[in-house]
C-alpha positions as CSV (number, residue, x, y, z in Angstrom):
1,M,11.6,-7.7,6.1
2,D,9.0,-6.0,4.9
3,F,7.6,-4.6,1.6
4,F,5.6,-2.1,0.6
5,C,5.2,-2.2,-2.7
6,Y,3.3,0.1,-4.9
7,H,2.5,-0.2,-8.3
8,Q,0.5,2.6,-10.1
9,D,-2.0,1.1,-13.2
10,R,-0.7,3.4,-16.8
11,H,-4.0,5.3,-18.5
12,G,-7.0,3.0,-20.2
13,S,-5.8,0.4,-18.5
14,K,-8.3,-0.7,-17.2
15,A,-9.3,-3.5,-19.8
16,L,-6.4,-5.4,-19.7
17,R,-6.5,-5.5,-15.7
18,S,-9.4,-7.4,-16.4
19,E,-7.9,-9.4,-18.4
20,L,-5.8,-10.3,-16.5
21,V,-7.7,-10.6,-12.6
22,E,-7.4,-14.9,-12.8
23,E,-3.6,-14.5,-13.3
24,H,-2.6,-11.9,-10.8
25,W,-5.1,-13.7,-7.6
26,A,-3.5,-17.0,-9.0
27,Y,0.2,-15.2,-9.0
28,M,-0.9,-13.5,-5.3
29,D,-2.4,-16.4,-3.9
30,R,1.7,-17.7,-3.6
31,Y,2.0,-15.2,-1.2
32,A,-0.4,-15.5,1.1
33,E,1.2,-16.4,4.2
34,Q,3.5,-13.1,3.9
35,M,0.4,-10.3,2.8
36,I,0.8,-7.9,5.7
37,A,-2.2,-5.9,3.3
38,R,-3.4,-6.0,-0.1
39,G,-6.2,-4.3,-2.4
40,P,-6.3,-1.8,-5.7
41,T,-6.5,1.8,-5.0
42,L,-9.5,3.3,-6.8
43,D,-11.0,7.1,-8.7
44,A,-14.0,8.5,-7.3
45,D,-16.2,6.7,-10.0
46,G,-13.9,3.5,-9.0
47,T,-12.4,1.8,-11.5
48,P,-8.6,0.6,-10.0
49,T,-6.1,3.2,-10.6
50,G,-2.7,1.1,-8.1
51,S,-2.5,-1.9,-6.2
52,V,-1.3,-2.1,-3.0
53,H,1.2,-5.0,-1.6
54,I,2.9,-4.6,1.7
55,L,4.3,-8.4,3.0
56,G,7.0,-9.8,4.2
57,L,9.5,-11.1,2.4
58,P,12.9,-12.7,3.1
59,D,15.0,-10.0,1.4
60,P,15.1,-7.2,-1.4
61,A,16.5,-9.2,-5.0
62,T,13.0,-11.6,-3.4
63,A,10.7,-8.7,-3.1
64,R,12.1,-6.9,-6.7
65,A,11.3,-10.1,-8.3
66,F,8.0,-9.9,-6.4
67,A,7.0,-6.3,-7.9
68,F,8.2,-7.0,-11.3
69,D,7.3,-10.9,-12.1
70,E,3.4,-9.3,-11.3
71,P,1.1,-10.4,-14.4
72,N,-0.1,-7.2,-13.9
73,Y,3.0,-5.0,-14.5
74,Q,4.5,-7.9,-16.9
75,A,1.8,-7.3,-18.6
76,G,1.8,-3.2,-19.6
77,A,-0.7,-2.4,-17.2
78,Y,1.5,-0.6,-14.0
79,R,3.5,3.0,-15.3
80,D,5.5,2.7,-12.2
81,V,6.3,0.7,-9.4
82,M,7.2,2.1,-6.1
83,L,9.0,-0.4,-4.2
84,R,10.5,0.3,-0.3
85,R,11.0,-1.5,2.9
86,W,8.6,-0.9,5.5
87,R,8.0,-1.7,9.2
88,N,5.5,-2.7,10.8
89,M,4.5,-0.7,14.2
90,L,1.3,-1.7,14.2
91,D,1.8,-4.9,14.4
92,R,-0.8,-6.6,12.0
93,T,-2.4,-8.0,9.2
94,M,-5.2,-5.7,7.3
95,W,-7.7,-8.3,8.6
96,D,-6.9,-8.1,12.4
97,F,-8.4,-4.9,12.3
98,P,-11.0,-4.3,14.2
99,G,-12.6,-1.8,12.3
100,G,-13.1,-5.4,9.6
101,R,-13.2,-5.5,5.2
102,T,-16.5,-2.9,5.6
103,G,-17.6,0.2,6.8
104,G,-16.2,3.4,6.6
105,N,-14.5,4.8,3.6
106,R,-10.4,3.6,3.3
107,Y,-7.5,5.6,2.0
108,L,-4.1,5.2,1.5
109,V,-2.0,8.1,1.9
110,L,2.2,7.8,1.7
111,G,4.0,10.6,3.2
112,L,7.7,11.6,1.1
113,G,10.1,12.6,3.7
114,P,11.8,15.4,3.7
115,E,15.7,15.1,2.9
116,Q,16.6,14.7,6.7
117,G,14.4,13.1,8.9
118,D,13.7,11.6,12.4
119,G,10.6,8.8,11.0
120,P,7.3,8.7,11.4
121,V,5.2,9.3,14.7
122,L,1.8,7.2,15.8
123,P,-0.7,8.4,16.2
124,Q,-2.5,9.0,20.1
125,R,-5.4,8.0,17.9
126,H,-4.5,4.8,15.4
127,D,-7.8,2.9,16.8
128,E,-8.8,4.0,12.7
129,L,-5.5,2.5,11.8
130,I,-5.3,-0.6,9.5
131,A,-2.0,-0.5,9.0
132,Y,0.8,1.9,9.4
133,G,5.0,2.1,8.4
134,P,7.8,4.0,7.5
135,L,8.8,4.0,3.7
136,L,13.0,2.7,3.9
137,S,15.6,2.5,1.7
138,D,17.1,-0.5,0.4
139,D,18.9,-0.7,4.0
140,G,16.7,-0.9,5.9
141,V,18.1,2.6,8.2
142,T,17.3,5.8,6.1
143,W,13.2,7.0,6.7
144,V,12.3,8.7,3.2
145,G,8.5,8.4,3.9
146,T,4.8,7.2,6.0
147,A,2.7,4.9,4.2
148,A,-0.6,4.1,5.8
149,L,-3.8,2.3,4.7
150,V,-6.9,3.8,7.0
151,R,-10.2,4.6,7.8
152,A,-11.5,7.9,7.4
153,T,-14.4,9.8,6.9
154,G,-13.2,11.6,3.8
155,P,-9.5,13.0,2.7
156,D,-8.5,15.7,4.8
157,E,-10.0,13.4,7.6
158,A,-7.0,10.3,6.0
159,R,-4.2,12.8,5.6
160,A,-4.7,14.2,8.6
161,A,-3.9,10.3,10.2
162,L,0.1,11.8,8.6
163,A,1.7,15.0,10.2
164,A,2.0,17.4,7.5
165,D,5.0,19.0,8.8
166,R,6.7,16.2,9.2
167,Y,6.5,15.6,5.0
168,A,7.4,17.4,1.6
169,E,4.2,15.7,0.2
170,V,1.6,13.8,1.1
171,E,-0.6,11.6,-1.5
172,V,-4.3,10.4,-0.6
173,R,-5.6,7.4,-2.3
174,N,-9.1,6.3,-2.4
175,W,-8.0,2.5,-1.3
176,V,-10.5,-1.5,-0.6
177,F,-9.4,-4.7,1.2
178,G,-7.9,-6.4,-1.6
179,G,-8.3,-9.5,-2.5
180,R,-10.3,-12.4,-4.0
181,P,-13.5,-12.4,-3.8
182,A,-15.1,-14.8,-1.4
């Protein structure tokens, strides 16, 4: 089962996150084989605002443990956690993205679904999609939104990766490939 986990930072938690960076990486190293994508969201000046992890785990209980045992969460650096079942519509990891780790701007695009919907539609032109898939209810049946990692020239182009008329709300955040520095 695939899961989308988005930890959003508590205001003013940058120093705490910096203190915990090695603990965070060591924790994530335990899940390296299960990772589909990972990386921080950033504000305009490059300050981290959250952390995205998309990974395959055996069941919802393991996904909840992953999200809530994370060192930054345990220390209070995060204010919110979005944890949803997810389906990998591109059938690849971010490391398989043909555009590589660098070059161009990268974004997290979240489309929150209306009360009812048919689910996401993969854009015809998806060569700039790094990861793309539906956010699903806990039982994996009901579509509640879509999460995409996108390379784009700017936030408006990134937002266009989701058909706006299919969503109650679309959020766009700056995002970069994550992981331990080489």
